[in-house]
C-alpha positions in Angstrom: 47.6 -8.4 25.1 48.9 -4.9 26.0 47.0 -1.7 25.3 49.0 -0.8 22.1 48.2 -4.2 20.5 44.5 -3.8 21.6 44.3 -0.4 19.8 45.8 -1.9 16.7 43.2 -4.7 16.5 40.2 -2.5 17.5 39.4 -1.2 13.9 39.5 -4.7 12.6 37.2 -5.9 15.4 34.8 -3.1 14.7 34.8 -3.8 11.0 34.1 -7.5 11.7 31.3 -6.5 14.1 29.6 -4.4 11.3 30.3 -6.9 8.5 29.3 -10.2 10.2 26.4 -9.2 12.5 22.8 -7.8 12.1 24.3 -4.4 12.7 25.6 -4.4 9.1 22.5 -3.1 7.4 21.9 -0.5 10.1 25.4 0.9 10.1 25.9 0.8 6.3 22.4 2.3 5.8 23.2 5.1 8.3 26.5 5.9 6.5 24.7 6.0 3.2 21.9 8.2 4.6 24.6 10.6 5.9 26.1 10.8 2.5 22.7 11.5 1.0 21.9 14.2 3.6 25.2 16.0 3.0 25.0 15.8 -0.7 28.3 14.0 -1.0 26.4 11.1 -2.6 24.5 12.5 -5.6 21.4 10.4 -5.8 18.8 12.6 -7.3 15.2 11.3 -7.7 13.9 10.8 -11.2 12.2 14.0 -12.6 10.6 13.2 -15.9 7.1 12.9 -14.2 5.4 15.1 -16.8 5.8 12.6 -19.7 4.1 9.4 -18.8 5.1 6.3 -20.7 2.3 4.2 -22.2 1.8 0.7 -20.9 -0.6 -1.9 -22.3 -3.8 -2.0 -20.1 -5.1 -4.9 -18.3 -8.9 -4.9 -18.2 -10.2 -6.7 -15.1 -13.7 -8.3 -15.4 -16.3 -5.7 -14.6 -13.8 -3.0 -14.1 -12.2 -0.1 -15.9 -8.9 -0.4 -17.7 -5.8 -0.1 -15.4 -2.4 -1.2 -16.7 -1.2 -3.0 -13.6 -2.7 -6.0 -11.9 -0.4 -6.4 -8.9 -1.9 -8.5 -6.0 -0.4 -7.5 -2.6 -0.8 -8.4 1.0 -0.8 -5.8 3.8 1.1 -6.1 7.1 -2.1 -7.3 8.7 -2.7 -10.0 6.0 -5.4 -8.3 3.9 -5.4 -8.9 0.2 -5.3 -5.7 -2.0 -4.5 -4.9 -5.6 -2.5 -2.0 -7.0 -5.4 -1.3 -9.4 -7.5 -0.2 -6.3 -5.4 3.0 -6.4 -6.7 4.2 -9.8 -7.2 8.0 -9.7 -4.2 8.6 -7.5 -0.5 9.2 -8.2 1.3 6.1 -6.8 4.8 6.0 -5.4 5.9 2.3 -5.5 9.1 1.4 -3.8 10.7 -2.1 -3.7 12.9 -2.6 -0.7 14.1 -5.1 1.9 15.2 -4.8 5.5 18.6 -6.4 4.7 19.4 -3.8 1.9 21.6 -0.9 3.2 20.7 1.5 0.3 17.0 0.8 0.9 17.4 1.6 4.6 19.3 4.8 3.7 16.6 6.3 1.4 13.7 5.4 3.7 13.8 8.4 6.0 13.5 10.7 2.9 10.6 8.6 1.6 8.9 8.7 5.0 9.3 12.5 5.2 7.8 12.9 1.7 5.0 10.5 2.6 4.0 12.7 5.6 3.9 15.8 3.4 1.6 14.4 0.7 -2.2 14.4 0.5 -3.3 10.8 0.9 -6.4 11.5 -1.2 -4.2 12.3 -4.2 -1.0 10.4 -3.7 -0.6 6.8 -2.5 2.6 5.2 -1.2 3.1 1.5 -1.8 6.2 0.3 -0.1 6.7 -3.3 -1.3 8.9 -5.4 1.0 10.8 -8.2 -0.6 11.8 -9.7 2.7 11.2 -13.5 2.8 10.4 -13.2 6.5 7.7 -10.4 7.0 8.6 -10.3 10.7 12.0 -8.9 9.9 10.4 -6.1 7.8 7.9 -5.3 10.6 10.7 -5.2 13.2 12.7 -2.7 11.1 9.7 -0.5 10.5 8.9 -0.4 14.2 12.5 0.3 15.2 12.7 3.2 12.7 9.2 4.5 13.4 8.0 4.4 9.8 4.3 4.6 9.3 3.9 4.5 5.5 1.8 1.6 4.1 3.9 -1.6 3.6 2.9 -4.5 1.4 4.2 -7.9 0.4 3.9 -9.3 -3.1 1.7 -12.5 -3.4 3.2 -13.6 -6.6 5.9 -12.7 -9.2 6.4 -9.0 -10.0 5.4 -8.1 -13.5 6.8 -5.1 -15.5 7.4 -2.4 -14.7 8.1 -3.6 -11.1 10.4 -6.5 -11.9 13.7 -4.9 -11.3 17.1 -6.7 -10.9 18.1 -4.4 -8.2 16.7 -2.7 -5.1 15.8 -0.2 -4.0 13.7 0.4 -7.1 11.0 3.0 -7.4 8.2 3.4 -10.0 5.9 6.5 -10.1 2.5 5.9 -11.6 0.0 8.5 -12.8 -3.7 8.4 -12.0 -4.5 6.1 -14.8 -1.6 3.8 -14.0 0.8 5.2 -16.6 4.5 5.0 -15.7 5.6 8.6 -15.1 9.1 7.8 -13.8 11.3 4.9 -12.8 14.5 4.8 -10.8 16.7 1.8 -9.9 19.0 2.5 -6.9 19.0 4.8 -3.9 17.7 8.4 -4.2 16.7 11.4 -2.1 13.0 11.9 -2.7 12.3 14.5 0.0 12.9 17.5 -2.1 10.6 20.4 -3.1 11.1 19.7 -6.8 10.1 16.0 -6.5 7.1 16.8 -4.2 5.9 19.4 -6.8 6.3 17.0 -9.7 4.4 14.3 -7.8 1.6 16.7 -7.0 1.5 17.9 -10.7 0.5 14.3 -11.7 -2.9 14.6 -10.1 -3.8 18.2 -10.9 
């Protein structure tokens, strides 16, 4: 094959490399992240945080009412429940390591996480990966340090979305303050201020 023919086939070979190998998620996520960063992809975070939506409460035995009973498992295997975060604003994000839009929005979520007071705002990054090792490998590779959990059963409303990424913002009493299905840029001064206002 001469050089001219090789140059003609190179774009197709690169496309196949991205589409049919594990590089697919990384490359597509990086492209989408670039579009988010430049503003060419308008993916604003939800802003109606000031008007929480009512949700019927679940009253656990011996505990105060909290509307969400969501059992989770940490990366190190500990069992926790979303209701343990009562009193904080909670940023819940459903994602998977194989999802390019999830990977694209994660740097913004991580930047926001590092700016928030953990005594007032909790981050619950719920991985939907069937193989937790893949999620852990991606987190390590990217250097993300936010808390990651795995569901231990079916996701109930308002977390049962048909698409990922999906984000639900909860107020201190578990009320749904905002919900967004799809990729968004969360690391903005406006979204940070709105999140902080939930716990003032």
